[in-house]
N, C-alpha and C positions, 0 to 999 in steps of 0.2 A: 467468730471474729478471726480466729487463726486461719480458717479456710479462706476467708476473704483476703487476708494479708498474703497468703501463699499464692492465691490467684493473681494478685497484683504483681508479685515478684516474678511469676511466670510470664506475665504480660510484658513486663519491663525487659526480661531476658530475651524474649522473642523479638521485641522491638529493636534491641541492640544488634540482633542478627539481621533483621529484615532491612532496616533503614540503610546501612552501609551497602548491602547488596543491591538494593534498588537504586541508590545513588550511583554506584559503579555501572549498573546496567544502563541508566540514562546517559551517563558520561560516555560509555562505550558506544552508544548509538551515534555519537558525533562522527565516528570514522566510517559509518555505514552510509551508502548512497540511498537517496530517496528513489521511489519508483516513478515520481512525477516526470522527470526528464525522459525516462524510458517510455512512459505512456505518450508523451508528446512525439517521440520519434515513431512510435507505432502508428499514431494518427497521421503523421507525415508520410509514412510508407503507404498508407491507404490512399492518401491524396495523390501520390505518385501513380498508383495503380489506375486511378480514375482518369489521369491525363491521357491514357492510351485509348479511352473510349471513343469510338468512331460511329456510334449508332446515330441514325438519322433523327434529327429533332432534339438531340441531347446537348447541343452546344451551349445553349443559354444556361441550362441547369448545371451542366458541367463547369462552366466558367464561374457560376455563382458559388459552387462548392469549393473549387480548387484555387480560385483567384486568378489574377492576370498573369503572374509569372511564377507558377508553382515550383519550377526547378530551382530558380534563384532563391526562393524562400526556403526550400528544403535544404539547399546547400548552406545557407546562413544558419539554419537551426542545427544542422549537423556540426558545423564549425564551432558554434557556441557550446554544444555538448562536449566537443573535443577539448576546447579550452578549459572547461570545468574539470574534465577527466585528467588533463595534464596538471592542473593545479593540485588536484587530490593526490596524484602520483608523487609530485614533489613533496607534498606534506608528509606522506607516508615514508618516503625515502629519508626525509629529515628525522622522522621519529626513529627509524632504524639506526641512523647514525648516532642518535642520542643513546640508544640501547648499547651500542658498541663502546661509546665513550664513558658511560656511567659506571661507577664502582659497584661491585656486587654487594649492595647494602640490604637487599631484600625489599626495598621500597618500590612501589609501583611508579612507572615513568610513562607519561603520555598514554594513559590507558586507552587502547582502541576498543576493547570490549571487556566486560567484567562480570563477575569476579574472576580474576586471573592473576597468576604469579608473573613476575617480570619475564621469565622464559616463555610462558604462554602468550604474553602480550607480544613478544618479539615474533613468535610463530604466527600469530594472528595478523601482525603488521606485514609480514612477508606474504601471507596469503592475500591481503588487501592489495599489495603492490602487484602481485601476479594478476589479480582480477582487473586492475586498472590497465595494465599493459595489454591484456587480452581485449579489453574494451577498445583501447586505442587502435589496436590492429584492425578490428572490425569496422571502426569508424573510418579509418584511412581507406579501406577498400571501397566503402560507399561514397565517401567524399570524392575520391578519384573518379568513380563512375559518374557522379553528378557533374563533375567538371568535364569529363570526356563527352558526355551527351550534349552538353552546351557548347561544344566546339573548343573547349580549353584543353586541347590535347597535351600541350607542353606542361601545363599545371598538373594535369592528371598523372603524367609520367613521373613528374617530380614528387608527387604525393606517394606513388606506389614504390618508387625505387628503394628508399630506405627500408621498407618492409620486405621487399623481395631479397634484400641483401642480408636478412637475419641469419646469423650463423647456425641456429638450431633448426631452421626451416620448419616452423609450425605450419599447419594447414593454411592459415591466412597468408603466410609468405609464399606458399605454392600458388595460391590463387592470384596473388599480386604478380607473380611471374607470368601467369597465363594472361592476365589483363594487359600487362606491358606488351606481351607478344601480339595481342589482338589489335592494339592501337599504335604499334610501332610502324615505321615506314622503312623497309617493307615489312608486312606482318610476319610474325613467327609463331606458327601454330604448334603447341605442345601436344604430344600424343594423348595425354590424359586430361586434356582441357575440359571436355564436356562433363566428364565424371566429377571433376573438382568443382566446376561451376554449379552443377546440379546439387551437390552435397553441401557446399559451404555458403552459398548465397540463397536468398529467398525473395519472394515478391517481385517487385519492379526491378530490382537489381539483378536478379537471376534472369528475368526476361530480357533485359537490355544486353547483358553479356552473351546470352545464348543467341539472340538475334544477330549480334555482331559475328559470332562464331559461324553460324549457319550461312550468313551472307558471304563471308570469306571462303567458306568451304563450298559455296554454290550448291547447297542442299536445299533446293527450293521447296520440296515437299515438307521437309522438317520445319522450314521457316513458316510456311503457310499454316501448318498444324499448330505451331507455337503462337502465331498471331491470332488464330481462331480461338484457342484456349484463353489467350490473354483478354480478348473481347468479352468472353463469358465472365471471367474474373472481374473485369472492370465494371460490368453491369451490376454484378452482385455487390461489389465494393461500394458503388455509388449508393445503393440502397442502404448498406450498413452505415455509411457516413451520414446519410440523412437521418437515420434512426438515432445515432449516438450524438448528433448535434442539434437536430430540430426539436426532438422531444424535450431534452433538458432546457433548451432555449424557451420553448413555450411554457414549460413549468416555471422557469425563472420569471417570465413575464407575469404569470399568474401570481407568483410570490411577491413581486414588486407591487402589484395591485393590492394584495392583501396587506402589505406593509403600509402602503399609503392610506388605506382605509383605517387600519389600526391607529396610525398616526393622527388622522383627522379626528377619530373618536377620542383619542387622548387629549388633543388640544381643546376639543369642545367640552369634555367632562373634567379636564384638569387632573384627573386621577382615575384609576381603574374603577369600574363599576362594582368590583368586589374589593372591599377594604383589605389592607394588609393584615389587620388583626384577625379577620375571619379566615385568612389563608393559612395561618399557623396551625400546627398540630399540637395536641396535648401529648407530651412526651413523658412516659412514666419512668424512664431509665436515665442514667448519667453517662458521662463521657467514657467510663470504663466499659460499658456494654458496647458503645460505638467502636471503641478501640479494639475490643476482642473480636468483633465481627470483621472489621477491616484488616487489622494487622495479623491476627491468627487465622481467621476463616478464609480471607481472600489472599493476602500477600504471602503469608508464610506457607499456607497449604498449597496455594496455586503456583507460587514461584520458587519455593524452596523444597517443601516436603515431597510433593508429587513428582517434580522433576528429579529429585534425588532418588526416590524409589524406582522410578522408571530407568534412571541411569544405572542403578544397581542391577535391576532386572536385565538391562541391556548388556551389562558386562557378563552376567551369568549366561544370557542367551548366546553371546559371542563365543563363549567357551564351548558351546555345542554347535558352532557354525551358523548361528542364526543372527539376524539383525533386528534390534528393537530400539530404533531412534529415528526421528524424522529426517535428519541429515543423511543417515546411512541407508534409508529405505530406497529401493529401486522400484519405479513404477508409480503412476499417479494414484491408482486405487489403494495401494498400501499406505501411501502418505495421507490420503483422504481418510481412510479408516483410523489410522493412528491419531490424526488431528481431532476427529470427532470423538474418539474414545478418551483422549486426554482432556478435551474440553468438558465432556459430560462428567468425567471423574472430578475435575476441578469444580464444576458447578454444583455437583451433588455434595461434595465436601463443604463448600461454602454455604450452601443453603441449609445443610444439616446443622452447622455451627450457628448460623443465624437463628434457626428454630430453637436450638437449645438455649441460646442467650435470651430470647424474648419470652420463652415459655413461662418463666416464673411470674411474668407480668400479665398473664392472661386472666380474665378477658381484656383485650386491648380496647382502648378508646375508639370512637368512631373514626372512619376514614383511613384506618391502617390497612395496607395491603389489599385495598379494594380493586377489583378488576374493572368493573363498570362503575363509573363515577356519577357525577351530577349532570354531566353534559354528554352529548353525542360523541362517543369515543372515535368513531370513524371519521367524522368531520374534523375533529381536533387533530387526529393523527395525520390525515391527508393534507389538511391545511398547514400543519406544522412542517410537513415535508416540502411543500411549495415555498413556504417562507424561508426554509433553510437553504434552498438552491441559490438565490442571489447573494445571500450573506456568505455562504461558504465559498462561492466563486471569488468574491472580493478578498476574503481571508486567504484563499489559496494563492492569489497573486502577491499579497503581502508576504506570505510565508516563503514563497520562492525567493524573493529578494533577501529575506533574512538568512536563509540557510544555504542558498546557492548549491542546491542539489545534494546536500549532506543532511545528517540528522536521523537517518534510518526510516524504515517503513515496515509495516506488517509483512513478514516474510511470506504469508499466504497469498498476498496480492501477486507477487511474482510467479508463484506456483500456478495460480489460476490463470494468469496471463499466458502461460506457456502450455497449459494442459488442454488436451483434446479429447480425453476419454469421457464419455457422457456419464458413466457411473461415478467416476471420481468427481466430476463437476457437480453432480447431484448431491454427493456427500458434503463437499465443500459448501454448497449452497445451503443445505440444511443447517450446517454449523453456523454460518454467518447470518442467515435470514430467520432462523427459528431459535436455535439453542442460545446464541449470544444475546439477542434482544430479551428473551425471557429471563435469563439469569442476571444480566447486567442491569436491566430496568428494575427487577425485584430488589437488587442490592443497592444500586446507587440512587434511584428515584424512590423506590418503595420503602427503603429503610434509612439510608444515609441522609437524604435531603430532609425528610420530616424530622429526623432525630436532631439535626443541626438547628432547627427552629427553636430548640430549647435555649441555645446560646447566641443565635444570630437572628436578625430580622429575615423575613422570607427571601428577599433579594440576596442577602448575604449567604443564606443557606444554599440557594441555587448556585451562586458563584463558587462557593467552596466545594460543594459536591461535584460540580462540573470540572473543577481543576483536579480533584482526586480521580475522577473518571478518566480524564485525559492522561494523567501521570501513570495510571495503571496499565496503559498500553506500551509503556517503556520505550518510547521513541520521542526524542526531543522535538523533531520536526513536526510531530503530530499533536504536540501539546496545545498550540494555539487553535488549529481548526477543530480538534476534538473538544476543547473547552467551549468554543462557540456552539458546536452541536449539542454539547451537554447542557448549555444554558437554554437552548430552544427546547430540548427534551424536558428540562426542569420546569419551564414555563407552561408547556403543554400539560404536564402531569399536575402541576399546582392548580391550574385553572380548571382542568377537566375533572380532577380528583379521582381519576381511574387509571390503573396501570396499563390497561389495554390501549389507551391512546398513545402513550409514549412507546409501548412495545410495537405498535403499528408503525409509527414514525421511524423508529430504529430499524425495524425489519425492511421498510421501504428503502431506506437509505442504503443498507447493506446489500439488499438483493439487487437493486438497480445498479449499484457499483459493480457487483459481481457479473451481471449481465453485460455491462459495458466492457469489462475486462475480457470476457469471453469473445465478444464481437471484435474487439481490437486484436486479440491474439489470433483469432481464426482468419483474419483478413490478410495476413502477411505470409501465410504458409506457402 
């Protein structure tokens, strides 16, 4: 009895540590940008590449992909992102003013990321301000180029001039000076123009600026070589765009068909063919076992203990001139190895605590942690993926309107988007497509969802476990879409009664997302 009371005290103490930290982390994600707007611009850049395609017979397909006026559409999208970035910059500047005006009470103010002291919050806000300013500089370069190519030379020069007058002359300001010289009358060619354009611009924007430079310099051979290379890039880009747009569209159409079929079946039967009573699990443990696995095994171990130990190891490593943190690592392979090692350590710890907590109740009742259930796990996993596509598309549209580009995203998405090393990509892919589905489905669907059927009906257990699954990713903007995905995963697992079905769905979702990121990132280099 005394041991049981001590265990409960420990659980409460850990919960008092974990819950505030998780709350601060979720609140801190408000100041972090989503990757969604960045992905949209990457796809826009690919569309711009395709506009240069001049292959015979490609006009119809090209027009179907890029639309009637792709340059005007791209300009509008870039201006929308710029407006959002300006709003975010003003918000961060207001937060900084609040720091300066606030008394030194030790209370957190407008927490941008947490847990952090007020001084750390101020430092993080300054970093966010610098990031937004850098983004605005890059956007202005591209907005001006889009204006110039459409013949709006005066508007382009107006866009570039404030940036070119930057007193610190960052690289973007130097490029702005080059672009002003290229589109001025008469042109003014700077000696290092080609080097700056090659280094600071990419994709269609690099091509257009270099084509203007070579034309003014009357370097016909360089211009011809540039145009030939651009045609090859445009053909490859057209294929990539078809791949990342056509395949999901076809999948979504299949998903809509499956949803209609399921809806008709429900209307005809008025209820599921499998009753809610038979879907519930026999749960031999109470809420304390559930809390121990989640709070101690997942949140405390994965979000507090392991990061703390790695941070301590990082400080020891830094004293010897070594780096042991994701943010401080240089090179994609190092970050990929670190990410995989961290995730495996977190998963191993969580699964071990899960095993220790359920061991006293062995042998477990039927249906617990079964890999192959009562139905074909491949059909349920693949079918669940198709159903998820249209639902997640609608949810993403709603989510964009709710968060307006803020709310945070998984930092690995940005890393994968910009990564080109195949070894690093393979490691990231294994983490997302294998390690994450196995661990998270075992924990959230294999353990949490069935355990909650002791206190909720099956639909309630699916909903609560999906919300916990979404909150565990610590990004407010991902709560809604991940909750919907979690519900689909929960339904697939509940109906199929096997973890392999939800693991397959989870793996398909993560792996196809990773492949899409790689295609987008590789298309604008």
